[in-house]
Every structure is written in C-alpha cells, then in structure tokens.
N, C-alpha and C positions, 0 to 999 in steps of 0.2 A: 504493500500500500504506500503510495507516494504522498509526500507532504504538499502543502500549498505552493503554488508556483512563485518564483522570485518576483518581488515588487508588488505582491498582492496585499490586501488590507491586513490580513492576518500576520504577514511578515512585518509590515511597517509598524503595527501596534505592539510588537513584542517589546517588553520593558528592557531598559539597559541593565547590565549586570551591576549588582550592588558593590559599593566600595569595600575593599577588604577591611576587616576589623583591625583595631589597633593591636600592637604586639601583646604578647601574653603578660598579664599583670599590670599593664600601663594604659592609662586613659589617653585620649587625644590631647588634652591639655598638658599632660606630663610629657608627651612626645614633643609638643611644640616648645615647651620650656627647655627640654634637653637640646633641641636643635638651636634655640637661641643662645644657650650657653656655649655650644660649639662655635657659633659664629663670633661671639665676643671674646672667646678665649685668647686669640692672638693679641687683642688690645690689652686684656688683663695681664698677660705675660709681659708685654712691653712696658706697661705702667709699673709692674712689680720690679722689673729689672732696672729701669731707668729712673724711677722716682722713689719708690718705697724703700728698696734696699739701700741706695746711697743716703737717704734721709736717716734711716735707722743706724747706719754706719757712722754718720756725722754726729748723731746724738750720743752714740757710744764713745766716740773719741772725745767729745766735749766733756765727759765726766771721768776721763782718765788722764794720767800723766803721759800723754803720747807725744813723743818727739821723734825726729827722723832717725836718731841713733838707736832708739829702742822700739821702733814701730813693729818689728817682728814679734815682740813679746806682748803686744796689745791684743786682747781677744775679748770674747763675750764674757768670760768669767774673770776678767781683770779686777783691779782694785778701783772702785768707783768713788769719786770725791767731788766736792764743789770748789776745789782750789782753783781750777781754771777760771770759773766765773768770778771768784773773789779777786784773782789776779788781774783779770781783764777790767773789771769795774773800778779797781783802784789804780790802774795804770794811768800815768799822766797822758792826757791827750784823747782819752776815749770819749769823754763827755763832750769835748769840743768838736770831735769828729762826728758825733751823733747829731749835735746841733747843726753843723755844717751840712750833714746829709739831709736833715729835715728842711733847711733853707733851700738847698739845691733842689730837693724833690718838689716842695710846694711851689716854688717860683717857676721851675721848669715845667711842671705840669700845668699851672695856670696860664703861663705864656703860650705854651704849645696849643692848648685848647682855644685860647682867645684868638690867636692868629689863624688857626684852622676854621674857627667860626666866621671870622671876617672874610677869609678866602672863599668859604662856601657861599656866603651871602653875595659876594661880588660876582661869583661865577655861576650863580643859580639860573639867571635868565639866558636866553639864547643870543648869541652874537657871532660874527664871523671869526673863525679861528678858535672857538671855545674848546674844542676837543684837543687841539695842540697845546693850549694854555693849561688845561687840566692835566694833561700828560706830563708837561714840564714841571708842574708843581710836585709831582711824585719823585723827582730826581733826588732831592736830599734824603729821602727815606730809603730808596733802593740802592743808592750808591754805596760802595764799600766804605766802612767806617774808617779804615786806615787811610784811604785816599782823601776823604773829606777832612779828616783831622790834620793831615799833612798840609792840605790846601789852606786851611784856616791858620795853621802855624806860620806858613810863609806869608800870607796876607797880613797878619798882625805883627810881623816882625818890626821892631822899632827902627831898624837900620834900612832895610830895603823892602819892607812890606808896602803893598799898594794902598792899604787903608791909611797909613800914616802920611802918605803923600797928599791926602785930601785934608789933613788937619794942619792947623797952624803950628802946633807944637807936637813932636812925636810922643806917643803914649806907649808905655811898656805894658801891654795888656795882660801878659802872662807872668807878672811879677807880684811882689808883696805890696805894691801901691794900693792905697785905700780909695774906695768909691762909696757911693750912697745908694742903698736899696730900701725904699719905703721909709726913708728917714734914718736908717741904721747904717753905720759905717761897716763896710765889708770889703774884703780884698777885690781888686779889679780882676784878678784872675778868676775868682769865683763868679763874678758877674759875666765874664767872658764865657765860662763853661756853661752857665745858665742860658746865655744867649745861643750858644751852640746847641744845647739840648732843645730849646724851643724851635730853632731853625730846622734841625734834623728831623724832629718828630711831629711837627704840625701837620704834615700830610696825612698822618695816621688819624688825627682828629678831623681833618678835612674830609676824608672818605666817609667816616661815620655820619658826620653832620650833613654832608651833601646828600647822602642816601635818604636821610630822614626828611630833608627839605623837599626832595623830589616826590616824596610820598604824601606831602601835605595837601589837603583838598584846596584847590585854587579858589573855591567859592568863599572861603573864609577871608582870604586876602582881598578878593574883589568886593566883598561886602564892607570890609573896613575902609576901602578906598571910596566907595559910594557914600559911606557915612561921614566922610571928611577927615579920617584919621591921618595924622602926620606919619612920616616914615618911622620916627622914633616910637610913636604910639603903636604902630603896627608891629614893630619889632618887640615891644614890651608886652603887649596884651594879646597878640595873635601868634607870633612866631615862637617866642621863648617858652610859653606854656606847653607847646608841642615838642620842644627840644630838651626840656630839663632832664628827662629820663636818660636820653642819650648822653647828655653832658655829665650826669651822675655816673653812668657806666664808664665813660671815658676817664673821668677823674680817678676812679678806683683802679682802672687798668694802667693808666699812666703813672699813678702813684706807685703801684707795685713795681712796674718796670723801671722807673727812674730811681726808686729807693735802692734797688739792687744793682744799679748800673755801675759798671767797672771800666769798660773799654774806653768810653768817651773821655772820662776824667784822666785816666792813666795815659792815654795817647797825647792829650794836650799838655798836661802839667806834671804827670807822674805822681800826682797827689801832693805836690809841693805848692808853695805860695798861697797857703790858706785854703786849699781845695781838697784836703785829705778827708774823703768820705769813708764810711765804715767798710765798704767793699774793698777799697784800696788798702785799708788798714789790715783787713783779713789777709790779703795777698802778701803784705809786708811781713806779717807774723809767720806766714807759711814759708816764704822764700828766704827772708833775711835772718830770721831767728830760728828757723826749723822747728817752730813750736806748733805742732799740728793740733794739740789739744786746745790751746788758747785761740787759735784761728777758728776752730770748730765752735768754740764757745761763743765767739763774737758772731758767727753766722747764725747760731741758735737765737741769740739776742735779737738780731735783725728779723728773724722769722717771727719772734714773739711780738715785736712792734708791728709787723705787717698783719698778724692775726688780730691784734687789738683794733687796728684801723678797719679791717674787714668786718669785724663784729659791729663797729660803729656804723659802717656803711649799710650792713644788712638790717641793723636796728631801725635806721631812719628811711632807707630807700628800698630794702628788699621786699617788703610787703606792699609796696605801692601799687603793683599791678593787680593784686588781689582785691585791694580796697576800691580801686577805680572801676 
C-alpha cells in the first residue's frame, strides 16, 4: 500500500519534528548560562591575569620589606608590616607631591574639558571644511607622547624656542620660576605641564561632548531662539542641562587618568622644578632607591585616593539616571 503522493495536502500538513530535549539533568536555562560562561571566559582570564593578579601582587609587596636585593625571598607567606606606609607618609616631600598631583589633576582636567566644550560648540554647526577641522583637532590626542613632549620642549626653550621669540623677555618655562594659578603662587613648570595636559587631552572631551550635542533635539534650541533667548541664555538653560551628565562622566574619567599620569610629566621635566607628582615619585623609589615595597605602598595610597573620589562621584552622580 503506497502513501500519499508528494506535494499532497497530507504531506504538507505533516508537523515539523520537535526540538531535541535538553541534555540529561540540565534545563534550557542552565545550558544557556553555561554557554554564556564559555563565551566570557576569555575576558575573565585576561582580566585575572592583567588586572587582578598584579593588583594582589602590589598589595602584597606594599606590606612587606621588599627590595631589589631580597625580592626572591618575598612571597605570600612573608612577614607583613605597615612600615612601608609609615615610611612613605613620613618621608619629606610626599605630602607636597600629593598636593602637586591634586593641583595638576584638577587644573588639567578642568582645562581639558573646558577647551573641549568650547571646541565642540564652535564646530557643532555645518561649514565648509568642518570635517578637516574636526580631524585636525584629534592630532594632539593621537600623536605619540614622546614626539609631542619633545616638540613642546624645543618650542619652550628659552634660548632658541619659537615661543620665546614672540615674547619681549625670554621665559624659562620648565624651571623653578614662580607663576600664579587662581591667585596661588606655583612653579611655571607646573603651569606648563598643566597646559600640556589640557592641550593633549581636550580632544578626548571634544569627542564626548560633540557626540552629545549632535544628539540634542534641535526643537529645543529653535524654541529658545523664537522666545528671544540670548546665546548665553541658550547655553545656560538649554545646552548645559543636557550636557552635565557627560561633563560629570568626563570629569571622573579625566581625573582618574590624569591622577595616575606619569609619561607626560616625566618627559617634560623629569619630575623636577616643582612638578614631582606621586606617579613620578613611585618611579623614583623603584629605580633610584630599589625600594619596591615603598613604591608599592605609594601606589596603594594613590589607589585609595582614587577610590574615595569615585565613591564621591557615585554618591552624587551615579544614581542620577535612575532618578530622572
């Protein structure tokens, strides 16, 4: 007896085969969870090797008398003590370097964000050559730090630098000469390093702020113009309320990046002339004194300061998205 011919209604109405059941002893949700764990396992391994293990190793070194001469004897079951932290906190120059780091970080962060905001507002509207101008703004950020630091060093040289040819009297920018910042006397070299920080990293803020400006509803700005608002009023009451979350995010990112910055300061001044930040001090302890424990202790103190700042940021800005 033959079955129905191919293409008949009986053949077309035949139900599709059911999906195979999950593996023995596992539900579909458990299988999906295991597959997700397999997918993120490379990231977990990289994070463990690159971040977690070095952090735990640095914490272990900070609480032991670890020097280059006895580094082979340092281990997990070594003698733990607080002498490194006591020594670092009592060492002359630590607190002044911490103050210098805070001044450098706050001023560099504020200036880079302010310049990025101005540049984003200036290049928001369409004009001929806008793409080329926007691309050229990114040059300080993408250029190698060694090249731009050497360029600044040559430009600011008091003998043959191009900047001093524009001034009536030569200025030694990278020396112990004093200058004024917000009414406070600070070394000119520190002001120069802050200016370099703002110039090099304002494109970072420019990209964030410009992306947010492009996403603003044009109806808000048009309504403000129709109502007779001045440019300053439009900026204060229309644009800034839409930008403050981006500015807050940029502030915390730039604060963290600048607080731990080493290469910019070291390439320009080597940490001298009143520009010794904590990161340069950590490097000096590690290379000049071969004191690995003390340098690790200073790095842990830097991490604690950053954690305090992040807690303050999350306390005032972290829950803003949920409340709005």
